[in-house]
N, C-alpha and C positions, 0 to 999 in steps of 0.2 A: 826976268829971273836973273839972279846974281850969276856972275861968271866964275863958277867954282872949278877948282883944279882937282880936289880930292873928294868931292861930293857928287852923287847922282841921285836925283829924286826918282821915285818909282815910275813916273811917267816917261823917264828917259831910259829905263832899263827893260831889256827883253831877255829871253832865255839864252840868247847867244852871248850874253855878257858874263858868263861864269868866270872867265879869267880875270875880270875886273872886280866883280862883287861876290863871287862864290855862288854855289848852287842854290842856297836858301834864298838869298836876295834876288838872284836872277829869276827864280820862280815867282817870288812876290811881285816883282816888276812886271813879269809876263801876265800874271793873274790880274794885276791892277789895270794894265793896258787893254787886255783882250777880253776879260770876263766882267769887269766892272760895267762896261757899256751895255752888256746884255743882262744886267740885273743881279749879278752876284756881288754882294757887299764885301769889298776888300778895304780895310783901313789904309789910309795914305801914309807915306813915310819917305825916308831917304836912306842911302847907304854911304858910309865912309868907305872908300874904295880900297882895294888891296894895295894900290900905289901909295896910299896914305900910311899903311902899315910898313911898307918897304922903306918909305922916307923915315919913319920912326926908328927903324933898325939902323938905317944908314947914319942919321944925325947923331945917334947915341953910340955909334961904333960897336954894335952888338954882334956882328957876324962872326968874327973870329972867336970871341969869348963864348958865344953860344955853341959853336961847333966843338970847341974844346970840351965843354961840359957834356954834350950829347955823345961825343966819341968815347966817353968813359963808360957808357952803358953796357952792361953784360947782356948781350942779345940772345943768349942761349937760355939761361935760367932767370934772368931779370932780377937777380938778387939785390942789385943796388938801384932799382927803379925809383924808389921813394927819394933816395938821396939825390939822384941826378935831377929828378923832377923839381925837388925843392930848390936846388941851386939855380935851375933855369928860370923858375918863376920869380925868385928873388931878384935875379938880374933884370928881368923885364919890368918888374914893379918899381925898381929903383931908377929906371930911366924915364925922364919927363916926356910928355906929349909935346911935339914941336909946336911953336907959336902959330905957324900958318894953318896947321890942322885944327888947333884949338879955336882959332878965329872962325874958320869955315863951319865947324860944328855949331858954334854959337849962333851964327847968322842963319844957318839952315833950320835950326831948332826954333828960332824966333819966327821964321817964315811959316813953318808948320803950325806953330801955336796960333799965329794970326789967321791962317786959313780956317782954323777950328773955332775962332772967336774965344780962345781961352788963353789966359796968361799962365805961364809955366804948365803947359799941357802935359798930362801924364803920358809916358811912352813906354813901350817895351823895347829893350835893347838886346839884340841877339847876334851871336857870333855866326859867321858864315865862311867856312874855309873854302879856298878856291878849288879844292878837289872834292868838296863835300857834295853829298846827295847825288853822286854818280850812280847810274843804274846798277853798277856792280857792288856797291857798298852803301850801307845806310848811314854811317857816321851818327846813328841815333844817340843823342845825349852826350856826344863826345865833347862838344864845346858848351860854354856857359851862356846863360841868358839872365837878364835882369829885368824885373817887372816893376811897374808902377814907379818909374823914375820921373821925377819932376824937378825942374830948375836946371840951369846950365852946369852948376858945379857937380851935381849928382850925375848928369849925363856924361861929362868929361871923365869922371871916375869910372863909370860903367864901361865906356869905350876902352879905357886903359885895362880894366879887369878882363875884358874880352880878349885883348892881346895876350894877357897872362894865361888865359884858359887854353891857348894853343899848346901849352906845355904842362897840362895836368898829367898825372901818372898814366891815367887811362888813355888820354889822347896820344901820348908818346908811344905807348905799347900798341894801340890800335893801328897807328901808321906803320909800325914794323910788321904787324900781323897781316896787313892788307898789301904790303909791298910798296908803300908810298914814300919810303924814306928818301928815295932819289929825286922825287918830284919837288919842284919849287912850290911848296905849300905856303901860301900867305893867308891872311885873314882879313875879311871885310866885316864891317859891323852894320847891321840893319837897325834903324831907329823908326819905329812904327807907332802910330797913334794907338794908345792903350784902349782895349775893350774891357769894360769893367765887369768881367765875368765873376769876380769875387762877390758881386751883388746878385748874381744869377747862376748860370751854369756854363759848362764847357765840356769839350771832349775831343774824340778822334773819330775818323770815318775811313773805311777802306772801300774802294770801288770793286773789290773782288773778295770772296770769302777767304780770310787769311789762313784758315786751316786746310782747306781742300783745293783752293785755286779756282773754285766755281765762279764763272765770270758774270752770271746774270743777276747777281745780288749786290747790294750795298749794305755793309755792316756799320752801324753807328753805335758808339759807346758814349755815355754822358754821365756827369755827376754834378753836384752842386759845387759852386766856387771854382777855383782855379783848376786847370786840367792836370796839374802836376801829380795829383793823387792817382789818376788813371795811369799815367806813364810810369810812376814809381811802383804801382801795384799795391798801394796802401789801402785801397778800397775795392769792393766789388761793384762795378758800375752798372747803370741801366744799359740794356742792349736792345737794339731794333734791327730787324732784318727786312730789307725792302727789295721788291722785285722790279728790276729795270724795265722789262718789256711792257709793263702796265703803268709805269711811273708817270707817263705823259698823258694818260687817259683820265680826264677829270671825273668820269662816271664810275671808275673802279678804285677800290682801296688796295694800294700796292704793298701795304705793311703785312709781311708774312708772319712776323713774330715780334712780341714785346716781352721783355723780361725786366721786372723792377728789381734792380740790384739793391744791396743793403746801404751803399753809399755812407759807410760808417763815419767818415770825417768830411768836413767842409773847410777848404783852405781859403783864407781871406788875407787881405793886407792889414798889417799893423801900422799904426801911425809912426812915421819916420821922425826920429828926433834929430838925426844928424843930416844937415842939409848938404854936406859935401860928399858923403859916402853913398855908394850904389849898393851896398850890401842889402840883399833882399830881406825885408822885414815882413815876415808872414807868420800867421797863426793857423795851426791845423786843429780846429775845434771839433768836438763830437757833434754829429748831425742829430737833430731831434727825431724822435720816433715818427712824428707826423711827416717830416720831410723825407725820412728814409722810405716811407710807404707811398711817396708821391713821385711820379715820373719827372725827370729834370727837363723834359720837353713834352709839349702836347703833340697829338698826331699831325696837326696842320704844320707845325714847325718841323717835324720829322720829314714830312713829304717835301716841304720847301728846301730843307737842307739836302735831301737826297737828290732833288732836281739840280741843285747847284753842283753837287759832287759829280753827277752824271755829265753835266756840261764841261766840268774841268777834265774829266777822263776823256771825253770826246775831243777836247781841244788838244790834249797832250798825246792822244792816240795810244795810251797805255794805262794799266791799272795804277791808281794813285792812293797814297797815304796822306790824309788831309786832317788838319787841326781846325776846329771850329770853336767859336765862343759866342755867348749871348750877353749883351750889355744890359745890366740891371737898371741902368739909368734911363735908357730909351727903349728897352725891350726889343732891340733889333738883333738879328743873327748876323754873324760875320765869319768869313773864312780868313784865318790868320796865317796859314801855312799849307803848302802842298808839295809833296815830293813823290818820285816814282816808288811804287811798292816793290821791294827788292827780293822777296822770297818767291812768290808765285807768279810774278810778272814774267819770269823766265820761261822758256819753252819746256813743256813737260814731256818726259819720255813715256812711251807706251809700255812700260814695264812696271809691274806692281810686286813689291815684296809683301806678302801677307803673313803677319805674325799671329800665332794662335797658341794660347796656353794649353799644355797637355794635361794639366791638373789644376784643381782649385785649391787655394790656400785659405788661411784665416785672414779675413779682411781687417786691416788696421784702421784705415781711413780712406777717404776718396775726395776728389776735387774735379776740376775741369781738365779733361785730357787734351793734350796738344800732340797732333800727329797720331800715328797708329802703330807704334812699335812697343817693344818690351825691353826692360833692362833690369839687371840685378846687381847687387853689391852691398857693401857696408854703408849704413847711414852715417853721415857726418853732420851733426847739428852745429851750425855756426851762427853767431849773433851779429857779426859785423865783418866787413871785408878785411879788417885788420887780422882776423883769425884765419885768413885764407891759407896760410902755410900748413894748417892742420889737415886740410883736405888732400888725401893721397890720390894719385891717378887711379881712375876706375871706381872711386867711391861715389856715393850719392849725396849730393848737397841738399840739406834740409834746413830751411831758414824761414824767417817771418815774411820778408819780401826782399827784392833786389833793386839796385839802381845801377847806373853805368860803372860805378866803382867796383862792382862784382864781376865785370866782364872777364878779366884775366883768370879769375877763379872758376867761373862757369865753364870755361873751355876744358878744364881738367875733369869735370864731373861726368859720370856715366849717365846720370839722370839728375833732374832738378825738381825739388818739391818745395812749394811755398804755402804759408798759411793764407796769404792775402793775394789779391790781384785777379784780373779777368783775362779774357783772350787777347786784349791789346795792351796788357801791362808790359813793363820792361822785360821781366823774366820770359814772358810768352814770345815777345818779338825776337829776343836773342836766341832762345831755344830753337825757334823755327829756323833762324838763319844758320845756326850751328848744326841743325839736324839732330839735336839732343832730345831724348825722351823727357817730357816735363809734365807735371801735374800742378796746377796753380789753384789758389783759392780754397785750400783744404779746410782752413779755419783752425785746425787743432793739430797739425802734423808735428810741430816741435814738442808738443805735450805727449802725444800718443806713441810717437816713434822714439825708441831708445838710442842714444848715441852708441855707435859701433854695432848696432843690430843688423843682421843680414836681412835684407828685404828685397821684394820684387815689385817693380813699378810697371804696371800694364796700362797702356793707352790703346789696346787692341780690342776693347770691348764696348765701343760706342763713345758717347759724349763724356761718360764718367771715367776719370782716370783712377784706377784702383791700386792701392798699396797693400801688399800681402806680406805676411810673416814668412821669413825663410827664403831659400833659393828654389824657385819653381822651374820646372822644365817647360820649354815651348818649342814649337817648330816654325820654320820659315819656308813658305813656298813662294816661288817666283812665277809670276804670270806675265808672259810677254805676249801682248796682243797686237803688236805693230803689224804683224804679218796677216792678221785675220781679215778676210773680206766678209761682208754681211750676207748670210744665206737667204734663200728665197723664203724659207719658213722663218717667221719672225721670232728671234730670241728675246724673251722678256724676263723681268725680275719678279721673284717672289720677295716682297719687302715687308718688314715689320717695323724696323727702327728708322724713324724719319731723320735722325741725326746722321745717318750714313748716306742719305740720298745724294747730297752734293758730290761726295767722293765717288759714289757708284755711277753717277751720270757720266763719268769719264770713260767708263768701260763701253765696249761695243754693245748696243742694245736697241730694241725698238719700243722701249717703254716699260711699264709695270703691268704685268698680267694679273697680279694679286697683291693688293696692299691690305694687310690684316689690320682692321680697325681695333682689334682687342689690345694690341700692344700699346697703342696710344692711350686707351682707356686705363689700362693697368699701370702704365709707367708715368704718363703725364697727368692724368686726371685723378686716378687712384680711388675715387669715390663711386659707389653704386649710383647710377642715375636716379633711381627711385628715392634714394636718401636725400637727393636735392629737390625732388618733386614733392615728397611727402615727409618733411623733416620731423613732423609731430610724432611719427611712429617710433622715433629713436629715443630711448630712455637712458642709455649709458652716457654719463657726463664726459668720460674720456673720449668717446666717439664723437660726441657733439663738439668738443673742443678741437679735436683733430680736423673736423670738417670746417669749423670756423676759421682755423689758422690757414687752411689751404685756400679758402674762398674769400679771404679778407680783401677788401677793396671792391667787392661785388655787392650791390644792393640786393639783387636777385641772384641767388647762388646757382640757379639753373644756367645763367649766362656764363658762368665759369666753365661748365661742361661744354657748352656750345663753342666758346672761344678757344678752349684748349684743343678740342677735337678738330675744329676748323684749321687751327694753326698747324697741327701735325700733318693733316692731309694737304694743306696748301704748300707746305715746304716740299713734299714729295712731288706735287703737281708742278711746282716751279722748277725743281731739279730736272725734270724730264720734259718740260714744256718745249714744243707743242705735242709731243708724243702722248699716246693714250696712257692713262693711269686708271686702272680698274680697282675701285675700292669696294671691298666686301663689307657689307653691313655687319654689325656685331655677331660673332658666332661663339660666344662663351657657352660652356655647359653650365647648368645650375650650380654645380659645386665650385666652378671657377668664379662665377658671379658672386657667390657667397663670400669669397675671400676678399672682395673689394670692401673698402671702408663702409660700414653700415649695411653690407650685403646680407648678413645673417638675419636681419629683421624682415627681409622680403623673399628670400629664396626658399623653395620647397626642398625637402630631402628626397633624393631619388636613389634607388638601388643601382641603376645603370644610366647615369646622365649622358653617356656617349650616344645613346639612342633615345634620349628622353626629350625634355622640354628645351629645345634649342632651335636656332635659326628662325625660319619664316613663321613657325607656329607662335613664337613669342610676340612678333611685331603687331599683330592685329588683336592679340588677347587683351582682355580688360586688365589683366595683371601687369603687362609690360608696356601697354600702349603709350603711356606718358614718357617712358624712357626712350621709346622708338621715335617719338616726336622730337626729342632733343637731338637725336642722331640726324633726323631729317633737316632740322634747323641748321645744324652745322654744315651739312652738305649743300644746303641752299646758299649759305653764306660763301662757301668756297666757289661755287659756280656763278652765282648772280652778283654778289658784292665784289668778289675778287677777280672774277672773269676767267676762272679756270674751266673752260668748257671742254678741256681734254680729260676731265674727270668723268668716268663712267661708274655706275653703281652695280653691285652684284648681290643677289639674294642667295644665301646659303641654305642648305637643308630644307628645300621646298618639296614636301612629300607628294602634294597633289596639285592638279590644275586649279581646283577651287582655292587652295591656299595661295597660289600665285596671283589669282585675281584679287583676293582679299588684301594681299600685301600691296599691290599696285594701287588699289583703292585707298588704302591707309596712307600711302605716300602722297596721293593726290589731295587727300584731306589736309595734309600738312604742306600743300602747295609745292610739292616736288613731283611735277607731272611728267610722265614719260613722253618724250617728243618735244617738250617745251624747251626752247633754247638748245635744241639738239640733244637733249638728255637721252642717253641709251641706258637701258637696264638689262643686265645679263642675269643668268641663273646658273648656279653650280649644278653640274651633273655628277651626283655622288650617291644616288639611291637607284637601285634597279628600276623603280617605277618611272624615274626621269627618262630612262632609255626606252622603256616599253612605250611610253607616251611622248616620245621625243618630238613627233610632228605637232602634237597639241601644244607642248611647251614652246616650240619654235614659233608658233603663231602668237604667243603671248609675250615672249621676250626677244630682245635684240641680239642676243648672242649666248653661246654656251661656254662654260669653263669646266673642264673635267677635273674633279677633285679625286685623283687616283687613290689616295689613302683611304678615304671613306668608301669609295666605290668598291675597292678591294675587300675591305672588312665586311661590307654588307652583302657582297656577292658570295663570299666564301663563308659567311656566317660566323665570323670570329671577331673577338674584341682585340683591337690592335694595341691596347694597353696591357694585354695579358702576356707575360713572359712564357707561360706554359705552352701556348700554341703559336708563339711568334714564328716558329720554323715554317708554318703553313702560309704565312703572309707573303704573297708575291704578285706583283702587277703582271708578271709574265704568264700567270695562269691563263689557259685558253679561254675560260669562261669570262675572265675580266677583259681580256683582249677583244673578245667578241662584242662585249658591251661597248667598249671604246670605239671599235670599228663602226658599229651601228650608229653611235652618236655622231661621229664625223660625217658619215654618209647622210644622216638626217639633216645635219646643218647645211650640207651642200645642196640637198634637195630643196631646202627652204631659203637658200641664199642668205644665211646668217653666218657670222664668224664663229669659229670654234678653236679653243686652245686647251692646253693641259698644264696643270700645275703639279709639280712633283720632282723628286730626286732621281727617279729611275732613268730618264733620258740621258742624264750625264753619267750615271754610274754604269749603265748597261747600253753599250753602243747598239746592240740588236734591237732594244726597245725604241731608241731614237729612230732607227731605220724603219721600224714598223709604223711609227707615227707619221714620218715624212712620206712614206710610200702610200699611206692611206689618205694623204692630202690635208693633214691638219694645218691650220693657219698660223698658229703660234705655239711655242713651248716656253713655259716660265720656269726659271731656275733660281735656286738660292744663290746669293752673291758669290759664295765660294765655289760654285759649280758652273757658273755661266760660261767661262772660257772653255772648259772641257766640253760642256754641252754644245757650244757653237762648233767646236771641232768635230764632234760626232755628227751634227746635222750636215756640215759641209762634206764630210766623208760620204755620207749617204747620198747627198745630192749629186756628188761627183759620180757615184756608181749608177745613179738613176737620172740620166739626163732628161728623160721623159717621165714626169710624175704620173703615177697610176691613178 
C-alpha cells in the first residue's frame, strides 16, 4: 500500500479515529473492519483526513480571514447569517486544493478503482466533521454529500465542495446552537464505493423504536431509488417493524408489521455532462402505480437487513441509526452508514406527562403523530426556508416538507405540520430532537389549513396526529413511577390500541390482562369478516370498491383480515414479551358489527344487542363460524409462526357450560387446540351463571377474568348504556361484591388464575382493598389509571401483611 500522509483506507480506521477522520468515517472504518468479516456488507473506501483540511487552510492562509468573517455574525438574532455564510463559502471555494493532497486523492482513487476492477469507479463522497455524530448531537444533514462521482476531476471538485459545506448557513448556526464554536472542528471527506440504489432501493433503519424508545424492535424504512427522498420527507416510505428476540430463530417470522408506503417519487442519477464538476445531477421522477404498490424489499431481505442492524447494535452496545442501500446491478444489500441514535438512546426518566384533550374540536386533517403532546397556535404556511422570517415565535409551521435548511425556523415553531414524510423523515427526526409536537405525512395540510388560522395539534390520541380548528383546552397530568415497587397482586393493562403498546411497556406492569380484539378489527381491518368470506352477498358498488381498495395486493381477501389482526396482536405481544398478553376474542354486539364495512348485509337487527347475539354464542353458530375461523387463523399465526406463546386467549359472554365446550371444539376444528404449545384459554366471568357454575367453568378453562361492568349490569338487571338508571350502577353493591368474592374463591379451589378488568380498583381504594384481601391474582387497569391503581394495591398490601 502507498505511504499516504493525508489518506486512510477504511481498513486502517477504527472508532477511535474520530479526531483524524470525523465521526462518520470513523464509524465506516469500524464497520468495515469489525462487521464485514462476520457477513455484513460494507462498501470499501478511504478518508481524506482532517489533517488534509488543516493543510488546505494553512497553505491558503485562510485562518485569519475566516475568523474575521465569522466574528461578524449576529449570534442573537442571526440577522446576517446568509451574508456571513456566503462570504465564508466564497473564500473557501476560491482557495485551491494543495498539490500534495490532490496527488494522494488521485492515487487512492486509482487504487480503489483497481480493487473493484472498474475504471473511473463510481463513488459517494461524504463530509465528516471531527465533532460529528457525537452521542449528544446528530449533525443530521448539516454537511454535504455528493453521489455517483466518477473520474479524478469530479472527485477533487467533490472534496473541495465538502470543505465549503462546513460553512453552509445551517452548519454555522448548528455549531452555535450546540455550543461547538470553541471546538477545533475540522472536516474529513469519505470516499466510498457507490452502491447503485438508484437502480433498486434504499432507506434507513433504527435499532430502537424512534417514537417511544422501545428497545426490542428494529424499524426499517425503504423506498425506490436514492434514500434522499426518505431523509427529506418527500415521500411516504415502506415501513417494517421487526422483533429482535425472535430474529435469530430461523423457524419463526420476526416481522411484526409491514406497511406499503406510497413512495410517490423515485430519485435516480442523471447523466453528468460536466466531467469536472461534482454537482449532484439527479432526477426525482414519479413512481409508477405498480411500483408504489410493491414493497421495496422482500421479507427475506428485511430479515437479513435486520440481522445486520442487530449485529451493528451489539457491536456498538447502543441504539443505532443506520443507512442501507440495495445495488440494482448485483442485487446485494449494503450498509452505507451507522451512527448512534441521539434521541431515545439516552436514559429515560420514569416520569410521564400525559396530555389529554378536554374537548373535541372540528377535525381539519390528520397524519402521523410524533410524540404524545398537544400544542395550539396560529398556522403559518411557508413554501420555503427563505420565508422563515414570517414565522413568529409560538406559531405552527405548516409546509410541504422540510430539509436541514429549515432547522433554524423549526426551532421557533410551537408545532410542525407537513404534507409529506414518514416517521424517519427530516421533519420527524428534528422534531423529536427538539421535543416539538409534529404531525407529518398529512397529504393536504397546506390546502386545508388557512394561513393565520388558530389550530390545535394533538399527538395525544394514538398513532394519528389530529389537527383541529380553534384553540382547544387540554390537561396535563404527571405520573412519576420511579418510586413504585411492584405489588404482590399483578397490575396489568386493559389495552385496545396496539400503537400505544411500546410506550406503555415502559410503565410498571405484569403484562396485559385484557386486549380488546374489537379495536384492531374496527380501526385496522374496518371490514366485516363475513364480507371477506362471502363477498357475493354484497351488492352496493361503493362498498365493493371500498373493500377492494383496502384489500389490494391480496389474492384472497380473507388473508387481509388474518394478517392485519395478527399484526395488531403481535405488536402488543412483542411490547410486553415475555409477560402474559390475554387477548379476548371478538366481543362486538350485532349493532357494532353492522357498522363495519359490509356489516349491514350480515347482521340481524336486535332490540337489545347488549344481551343478545354476542360473544361465545356467535363463534360456533352457522351464521358467524367462518368469521371466527379467521380470528383463529390470526391467533394461530401469532403463536405458531411468530412464536408469541405469551399470548393467551379469552372467551367473552359464555352463558353456559355447553357453550364453553362448543367454543373449545370450534377452536380445535380450526387447529387452535387448548394445551397445544402451552395454549391457555380463559373465560370472562360477567354473567351470574358463570359464578353459580364457577367450579364447572373452572374445569373447562385455564383461568377467569372478571368483567365487572357486565357482571354489575346483569346482577342488578340494568342496562349500563341507559342514562336513566345509571345512578344505580355500582361495583360496590353487596350483590356484585358477593359474586366477585365467590369467583375468586372458586378459582383458588380449582388452582386457576383469576383477575379483574375495570376502572373501579383505581377510582375506589376500598374496592382495590376488597379484591386484594380476597386474594385476587391480578387487576387490569386502563393506561391512564395504572399508576393510581398500583398505589391503591400497595397501600392495601401494606395494611395487610398477611393476605386473607
